[in-house]
LOVEX-582345 format. One record per residue: residue in one letter; residue number from 1; x, y, z of N, C-alpha, C in turn. Coordinates in steps of 0.02 Angstrom, whole numbers, always signed. Last residue first. Example, Ala and Ser with C-alpha at 12.3 -4.5 7.8 and 13.67 -1.06 7.14 Angstrom:
+-----+-----+--------+--------+--------+--------+--------+--------+--------+--------+--------+
! res !   n !   n.px !   n.py !   n.pz !  ca.px !  ca.py !  ca.pz !   c.px !   c.py !   c.pz !
+-----+-----+--------+--------+--------+--------+--------+--------+--------+--------+--------+
!   s !   2 !   +642 !   -112 !   +354 !   +684 !    -53 !   +357 !   +645 !     +2 !   +394 !
!   a !   1 !   +660 !   -284 !   +390 !   +615 !   -225 !   +390 !   +660 !   -165 !   +390 !
+-----+-----+--------+--------+--------+--------+--------+--------+--------+--------+--------+
***
This chain:
+-----+-----+--------+--------+--------+--------+--------+--------+--------+--------+--------+
! res !   n !   n.px !   n.py !   n.pz !  ca.px !  ca.py !  ca.pz !   c.px !   c.py !   c.pz !
+-----+-----+--------+--------+--------+--------+--------+--------+--------+--------+--------+
!   t ! 145 !  -1376 !  -1554 !   -156 !  -1425 !  -1587 !   -112 !  -1495 !  -1580 !   -139 !
!   q ! 144 !  -1301 !  -1487 !   -248 !  -1288 !  -1557 !   -239 !  -1342 !  -1592 !   -198 !
!   n ! 143 !  -1335 !  -1353 !   -238 !  -1354 !  -1388 !   -300 !  -1345 !  -1464 !   -293 !
!   k ! 142 !  -1276 !  -1321 !   -117 !  -1349 !  -1318 !   -123 !  -1372 !  -1357 !   -185 !
!   i ! 141 !  -1143 !  -1332 !   -153 !  -1169 !  -1379 !   -104 !  -1245 !  -1380 !   -108 !
!   w ! 140 !  -1132 !  -1224 !   -243 !  -1120 !  -1292 !   -267 !  -1150 !  -1343 !   -219 !
!   q ! 139 !  -1156 !  -1117 !   -156 !  -1202 !  -1129 !   -212 !  -1194 !  -1200 !   -238 !
!   v ! 138 !  -1045 !  -1132 !    -75 !  -1112 !  -1138 !    -45 !  -1163 !  -1153 !   -100 !
!   n ! 137 !   -945 !  -1106 !   -169 !   -949 !  -1171 !   -136 !  -1017 !  -1182 !   -105 !
!   e ! 136 !   -967 !   -972 !   -203 !   -972 !  -1024 !   -255 !   -981 !  -1093 !   -223 !
!   k ! 135 !   -942 !   -914 !    -79 !  -1008 !   -908 !   -110 !  -1019 !   -962 !   -163 !
!   m ! 134 !   -807 !   -946 !    -64 !   -856 !   -974 !    -18 !   -926 !   -970 !    -46 !
!   s ! 133 !   -752 !   -867 !   -167 !   -746 !   -940 !   -171 !   -797 !   -974 !   -124 !
!   e ! 132 !   -780 !   -740 !   -118 !   -808 !   -762 !   -182 !   -807 !   -838 !   -187 !
!   v ! 131 !   -703 !   -745 !     +0 !   -775 !   -733 !     +3 !   -808 !   -757 !    -61 !
!   t ! 130 !   -574 !   -762 !    -51 !   -604 !   -814 !     -9 !   -679 !   -806 !     -6 !
!   q ! 129 !   -556 !   -641 !   -118 !   -552 !   -704 !   -155 !   -586 !   -760 !   -116 !
!   r ! 128 !   -564 !   -548 !    -12 !   -613 !   -548 !    -67 !   -614 !   -615 !   -104 !
!   p ! 127 !   -546 !   -534 !   +147 !   -518 !   -579 !    +96 !   -567 !   -590 !    +39 !
!   v ! 126 !   -533 !   -374 !   +204 !   -582 !   -425 !   +189 !   -552 !   -470 !   +134 !
!   f ! 125 !   -439 !   -275 !   +213 !   -437 !   -327 !   +264 !   -489 !   -382 !   +253 !
!   d ! 124 !   -343 !   -189 !   +103 !   -408 !   -223 !   +108 !   -403 !   -280 !   +157 !
!   i ! 123 !   -275 !    -33 !    +76 !   -266 !    -97 !   +111 !   -335 !   -127 !   +124 !
!   k ! 122 !   -302 !    +91 !    +30 !   -298 !    +37 !    -20 !   -290 !    -31 !    +12 !
!   e ! 121 !   -290 !   +179 !   +134 !   -357 !   +159 !   +114 !   -358 !   +102 !    +64 !
!   a ! 120 !   -154 !   +205 !   +134 !   -181 !   +161 !   +187 !   -252 !   +138 !   +170 !
!   q ! 119 !   -146 !   +295 !    +28 !   -114 !   +230 !    +22 !   -141 !   +181 !    +74 !
!   n ! 118 !   -216 !   +404 !    +84 !   -241 !   +372 !    +23 !   -210 !   +303 !    +13 !
!   k ! 117 !   -131 !   +435 !   +191 !   -200 !   +414 !   +204 !   -229 !   +378 !   +143 !
!   a ! 116 !    -18 !   +479 !   +122 !    -14 !   +418 !   +164 !    -83 !   +391 !   +179 !
!   m ! 115 !    -68 !   +596 !    +63 !    -45 !   +541 !    +20 !    -42 !   +476 !    +60 !
!   y ! 114 !    -93 !   +670 !   +180 !   -148 !   +654 !   +135 !   -129 !   +596 !    +89 !
!   l ! 113 !    +37 !   +686 !   +227 !    -11 !   +647 !   +266 !    -72 !   +627 !   +224 !
!   l ! 112 !    +88 !   +770 !   +125 !   +116 !   +703 !   +136 !    +69 !   +658 !   +176 !
!   a ! 111 !    +10 !   +886 !   +141 !     +9 !   +849 !    +77 !    +35 !   +778 !    +86 !
!   g ! 110 !    +46 !   +922 !   +272 !    -24 !   +906 !   +256 !    -29 !   +866 !   +191 !
!   a ! 109 !   +181 !   +952 !   +254 !   +161 !   +896 !   +298 !    +90 !   +875 !   +283 !
!   v ! 108 !   +171 !  +1066 !   +173 !   +203 !  +1005 !   +147 !   +183 !   +945 !   +188 !
!   a ! 107 !   +107 !  +1153 !   +264 !    +76 !  +1137 !   +200 !   +105 !  +1073 !   +170 !
!   t ! 106 !   +203 !  +1161 !   +366 !   +137 !  +1134 !   +381 !   +101 !  +1114 !   +317 !
!   f ! 105 !   +308 !  +1224 !   +300 !   +316 !  +1155 !   +322 !   +249 !  +1123 !   +339 !
!   l ! 104 !   +249 !  +1352 !   +278 !   +271 !  +1310 !   +222 !   +277 !  +1237 !   +242 !
!   a ! 103 !   +227 !  +1395 !   +409 !   +170 !  +1385 !   +364 !   +189 !  +1341 !   +305 !
!   g ! 102 !   +360 !  +1406 !   +455 !   +313 !  +1359 !   +486 !   +253 !  +1344 !   +442 !
!   v ! 101 !   +407 !  +1510 !   +375 !   +436 !  +1443 !   +368 !   +390 !  +1391 !   +399 !
!   i ! 100 !   +324 !  +1616 !   +423 !   +326 !  +1597 !   +352 !   +351 !  +1526 !   +343 !
!   g !  99 !   +353 !  +1618 !   +562 !   +285 !  +1607 !   +538 !   +284 !  +1584 !   +465 !
!   y !  98 !   +490 !  +1649 !   +565 !   +466 !  +1585 !   +592 !   +396 !  +1569 !   +566 !
!   c !  97 !   +482 !  +1778 !   +510 !   +519 !  +1725 !   +474 !   +497 !  +1656 !   +498 !
!   g !  96 !   +415 !  +1842 !   +612 !   +384 !  +1837 !   +546 !   +417 !  +1783 !   +504 !
!   w !  95 !   +510 !  +1838 !   +713 !   +448 !  +1801 !   +723 !   +411 !  +1793 !   +657 !
!   l !  94 !   +608 !  +1926 !   +660 !   +623 !  +1855 !   +667 !   +559 !  +1814 !   +675 !
!   p !  93 !   +542 !  +2048 !   +542 !   +561 !  +2025 !   +609 !   +570 !  +1949 !   +611 !
!   l !  92 !   +613 !  +2121 !   +405 !   +565 !  +2068 !   +424 !   +586 !  +2043 !   +493 !
!   h !  91 !   +708 !  +2214 !   +396 !   +648 !  +2226 !   +356 !   +593 !  +2175 !   +374 !
!   e !  90 !   +827 !  +2288 !   +498 !   +783 !  +2230 !   +489 !   +721 !  +2251 !   +450 !
!   v !  89 !   +984 !  +2342 !   +463 !   +915 !  +2365 !   +464 !   +871 !  +2305 !   +451 !
!   t !  88 !  +1143 !  +2362 !   +542 !  +1094 !  +2321 !   +505 !  +1025 !  +2352 !   +514 !
!   a !  87 !  +1311 !  +2427 !   +527 !  +1244 !  +2428 !   +554 !  +1198 !  +2385 !   +512 !
!   g !  86 !  +1429 !  +2432 !   +459 !  +1421 !  +2379 !   +509 !  +1352 !  +2377 !   +540 !
!   n !  85 !  +1433 !  +2521 !   +356 !  +1463 !  +2544 !   +420 !  +1454 !  +2492 !   +476 !
!   t !  84 !  +1363 !  +2463 !   +253 !  +1436 !  +2462 !   +250 !  +1468 !  +2484 !   +316 !
!   l !  83 !  +1226 !  +2361 !   +311 !  +1255 !  +2424 !   +288 !  +1331 !  +2421 !   +292 !
!   h !  82 !  +1122 !  +2239 !   +269 !  +1187 !  +2248 !   +301 !  +1220 !  +2310 !   +272 !
!   e !  81 !   +957 !  +2210 !   +298 !  +1003 !  +2248 !   +256 !  +1067 !  +2262 !   +296 !
!   t !  80 !   +874 !  +2060 !   +306 !   +909 !  +2111 !   +344 !   +959 !  +2145 !   +298 !
!   a !  79 !   +825 !  +1957 !   +236 !   +781 !  +2015 !   +244 !   +814 !  +2071 !   +283 !
!   l !  78 !   +925 !  +1862 !   +247 !   +912 !  +1891 !   +182 !   +869 !  +1955 !   +187 !
!   w !  77 !   +911 !  +1832 !   +384 !   +975 !  +1859 !   +359 !   +964 !  +1894 !   +292 !
!   h !  76 !   +783 !  +1777 !   +385 !   +797 !  +1837 !   +424 !   +861 !  +1871 !   +399 !
!   l !  75 !   +807 !  +1666 !   +303 !   +759 !  +1717 !   +283 !   +771 !  +1782 !   +320 !
!   l !  74 !   +900 !  +1600 !   +386 !   +918 !  +1620 !   +318 !   +872 !  +1675 !   +294 !
!   y !  73 !   +823 !  +1576 !   +499 !   +881 !  +1620 !   +505 !   +907 !  +1642 !   +436 !
!   v !  72 !   +727 !  +1491 !   +441 !   +707 !  +1552 !   +477 !   +766 !  +1601 !   +480 !
!   l !  71 !   +806 !  +1386 !   +393 !   +770 !  +1430 !   +346 !   +747 !  +1495 !   +379 !
!   m !  70 !   +854 !  +1331 !   +513 !   +900 !  +1355 !   +462 !   +865 !  +1404 !   +415 !
!   h !  69 !   +734 !  +1296 !   +577 !   +780 !  +1344 !   +608 !   +828 !  +1374 !   +556 !
!   c !  68 !   +684 !  +1205 !   +480 !   +647 !  +1265 !   +500 !   +692 !  +1317 !   +530 !
!   l !  67 !   +780 !  +1105 !   +481 !   +772 !  +1146 !   +421 !   +733 !  +1210 !   +437 !
!   l !  66 !   +758 !  +1053 !   +609 !   +823 !  +1081 !   +591 !   +818 !  +1127 !   +531 !
!   l !  65 !   +624 !  +1012 !   +597 !   +645 !  +1061 !   +649 !   +711 !  +1094 !   +631 !
!   g !  64 !   +633 !   +920 !   +492 !   +592 !   +981 !   +485 !   +612 !  +1034 !   +536 !
!   g !  63 !   +709 !   +818 !   +547 !   +734 !   +856 !   +491 !   +697 !   +922 !   +482 !
!   v !  62 !   +616 !   +777 !   +648 !   +685 !   +799 !   +664 !   +713 !   +843 !   +608 !
!   v !  61 !   +503 !   +747 !   +569 !   +499 !   +795 !   +624 !   +568 !   +822 !   +641 !
!   g !  60 !   +550 !   +650 !   +480 !   +524 !   +714 !   +454 !   +521 !   +767 !   +508 !
!   l !  59 !   +578 !   +546 !   +564 !   +633 !   +579 !   +529 !   +611 !   +647 !   +502 !
!   a !  58 !   +444 !   +519 !   +606 !   +497 !   +535 !   +654 !   +555 !   +572 !   +620 !
!   i !  57 !   +380 !   +490 !   +483 !   +357 !   +546 !   +525 !   +412 !   +567 !   +574 !
!   g !  56 !   +452 !   +378 !   +441 !   +450 !   +438 !   +400 !   +429 !   +499 !   +440 !
!   i !  55 !   +422 !   +287 !   +541 !   +491 !   +308 !   +532 !   +493 !   +373 !   +492 !
!   g !  54 !   +281 !   +278 !   +517 !   +308 !   +299 !   +582 !   +380 !   +325 !   +576 !
!   l !  53 !   +274 !   +233 !   +384 !   +243 !   +295 !   +403 !   +272 !   +321 !   +468 !
!   s !  52 !   +340 !   +110 !   +393 !   +366 !   +162 !   +350 !   +338 !   +231 !   +369 !
!   t !  51 !   +251 !    +46 !   +482 !   +321 !    +55 !   +499 !   +352 !   +111 !   +458 !
!   a !  50 !   +133 !    +47 !   +406 !   +135 !    +81 !   +471 !   +207 !    +94 !   +492 !
!   a !  49 !   +170 !    -32 !   +294 !   +148 !    +38 !   +285 !   +153 !    +77 !   +351 !
!   t !  48 !   +199 !   -153 !   +358 !   +250 !   -118 !   +319 !   +232 !    -44 !   +310 !
!   k !  47 !    +74 !   -183 !   +414 !   +133 !   -174 !   +457 !   +187 !   -135 !   +421 !
!   a !  46 !     -3 !   -196 !   +297 !    -19 !   -144 !   +346 !    +40 !   -130 !   +392 !
!   k !  45 !    +57 !   -307 !   +237 !    +55 !   -243 !   +202 !    +43 !   -186 !   +251 !
!   t !  44 !    +29 !   -401 !   +336 !    +99 !   -385 !   +320 !   +103 !   -318 !   +284 !
!   m !  43 !   -109 !   -403 !   +326 !    -79 !   -379 !   +388 !     -5 !   -362 !   +377 !
!   e !  42 !   -123 !   -461 !   +200 !   -146 !   -392 !   +210 !   -117 !   -363 !   +274 !
!   e !  41 !    -70 !   -588 !   +227 !    -40 !   -546 !   +176 !    -60 !   -473 !   +186 !
!   q !  40 !   -162 !   -633 !   +324 !    -91 !   -625 !   +342 !    -55 !   -580 !   +291 !
!   i !  39 !   -277 !   -641 !   +245 !   -275 !   -593 !   +300 !   -203 !   -581 !   +322 !
!   e !  38 !   -239 !   -745 !   +158 !   -254 !   -679 !   +132 !   -250 !   -626 !   +186 !
!   r !  37 !   -225 !   -850 !   +250 !   -168 !   -829 !   +210 !   -179 !   -758 !   +182 !
!   r !  36 !   -355 !   -861 !   +299 !   -300 !   -845 !   +344 !   -241 !   -818 !   +305 !
!   a !  35 !   -421 !   -899 !   +181 !   -439 !   -836 !   +214 !   -383 !   -815 !   +261 !
!   l !  34 !   -362 !  -1024 !   +157 !   -354 !   -970 !   +108 !   -369 !   -902 !   +140 !
!   t !  33 !   -410 !  -1092 !   +270 !   -338 !  -1084 !   +260 !   -324 !  -1027 !   +211 !
!   v !  32 !   -546 !  -1088 !   +241 !   -521 !  -1056 !   +302 !   -446 !  -1044 !   +296 !
!   e !  31 !   -547 !  -1165 !   +125 !   -569 !  -1095 !   +122 !   -544 !  -1057 !   +183 !
!   q !  30 !   -507 !  -1289 !   +174 !   -465 !  -1255 !   +125 !   -483 !  -1181 !   +120 !
!   r !  29 !   -618 !  -1316 !   +256 !   -551 !  -1311 !   +285 !   -504 !  -1273 !   +238 !
!   i !  28 !   -717 !  -1324 !   +157 !   -720 !  -1271 !   +207 !   -653 !  -1261 !   +240 !
!   l !  27 !   -673 !  -1439 !    +90 !   -677 !  -1376 !    +54 !   -679 !  -1317 !   +103 !
!   q !  26 !   -691 !  -1535 !   +188 !   -623 !  -1522 !   +162 !   -622 !  -1454 !   +127 !
!   q !  25 !   -830 !  -1528 !   +200 !   -787 !  -1513 !   +258 !   -716 !  -1496 !   +234 !
!   a !  24 !   -868 !  -1569 !    +72 !   -886 !  -1502 !    +96 !   -842 !  -1482 !   +155 !
!   d !  23 !   -820 !  -1700 !    +72 !   -794 !  -1652 !    +23 !   -809 !  -1580 !    +46 !
!   n !  22 !   -900 !  -1753 !   +175 !   -827 !  -1752 !   +182 !   -796 !  -1701 !   +134 !
!   i !  21 !  -1026 !  -1738 !   +114 !  -1011 !  -1703 !   +177 !   -936 !  -1699 !   +187 !
!   i !  20 !  -1010 !  -1824 !     +5 !  -1024 !  -1752 !     -7 !  -1007 !  -1712 !    +56 !
!   g !  19 !   -993 !  -1945 !    +72 !   -940 !  -1918 !    +29 !   -948 !  -1844 !    +16 !
!   g !  18 !  -1118 !  -1956 !   +134 !  -1057 !  -1952 !   +175 !   -999 !  -1924 !   +135 !
!   v !  17 !  -1197 !  -1970 !    +21 !  -1206 !  -1911 !    +63 !  -1144 !  -1901 !   +107 !
!   l !  16 !  -1145 !  -2094 !    -23 !  -1143 !  -2035 !    -66 !  -1149 !  -1971 !    -25 !
!   s !  15 !  -1175 !  -2176 !    +84 !  -1105 !  -2166 !    +67 !  -1097 !  -2105 !    +21 !
!   s !  14 !  -1315 !  -2169 !    +82 !  -1279 !  -2143 !   +141 !  -1205 !  -2132 !   +125 !
!   l !  13 !  -1344 !  -2231 !    -39 !  -1360 !  -2161 !    -30 !  -1322 !  -2131 !    +29 !
!   s !  12 !  -1213 !  -2341 !    -95 !  -1275 !  -2325 !    -59 !  -1283 !  -2250 !    -52 !
!   p !  11 !  -1159 !  -2376 !   -259 !  -1146 !  -2349 !   -192 !  -1211 !  -2330 !   -159 !
!   q !  10 !  -1196 !  -2531 !   -335 !  -1208 !  -2459 !   -333 !  -1192 !  -2434 !   -263 !
!   s !   9 !  -1090 !  -2653 !   -395 !  -1133 !  -2630 !   -340 !  -1137 !  -2554 !   -342 !
!   e !   8 !  -1085 !  -2762 !   -522 !  -1070 !  -2693 !   -504 !  -1119 !  -2672 !   -450 !
!   v !   7 !  -1016 !  -2912 !   -537 !  -1075 !  -2880 !   -511 !  -1055 !  -2810 !   -490 !
!   q !   6 !   -961 !  -3016 !   -657 !   -945 !  -2954 !   -621 !  -1010 !  -2922 !   -600 !
!   l !   5 !   -923 !  -3185 !   -662 !   -977 !  -3136 !   -667 !   -957 !  -3075 !   -626 !
!   n !   4 !   -842 !  -3305 !   -718 !   -822 !  -3237 !   -695 !   -879 !  -3188 !   -707 !
!   d !   3 !   -900 !  -3419 !   -770 !   -872 !  -3421 !   -702 !   -857 !  -3350 !   -675 !
!   p !   2 !  -1052 !  -3446 !   -856 !   -987 !  -3411 !   -850 !   -965 !  -3410 !   -777 !
!   m !   1 !  -1115 !  -3601 !   -897 !  -1119 !  -3543 !   -855 !  -1051 !  -3510 !   -849 !
+-----+-----+--------+--------+--------+--------+--------+--------+--------+--------+--------+
***
């Protein structure tokens, strides 16, 4: 009789199911961690975009006001005929100059805000990779049972 008999024991059904449940729990924890990481990355993008947009708007307003005044007076100066005897003849009133410059700045601001809106729409708050991975995991778990 051989002295060294190896008896292979089959794992019980309960240990197999327990292992599957443990694997599923670990997988879900990893998916939640991945989702958090993806959401944090998207929030960072959103914060950066919002900060840039806010600073850009503030600087644009200040610079725009100064440029508006400068351009209004430049336009008024160019539209005024300076005669040799020191007299001036206005061809365009000051209020008209303000209207022209204001319309130009409004058009540029509209274009810039449209571009910012398009960039903000590219931010995705749904963690796509996590959603796809979760679908695959659910399908795998269904196939295991």
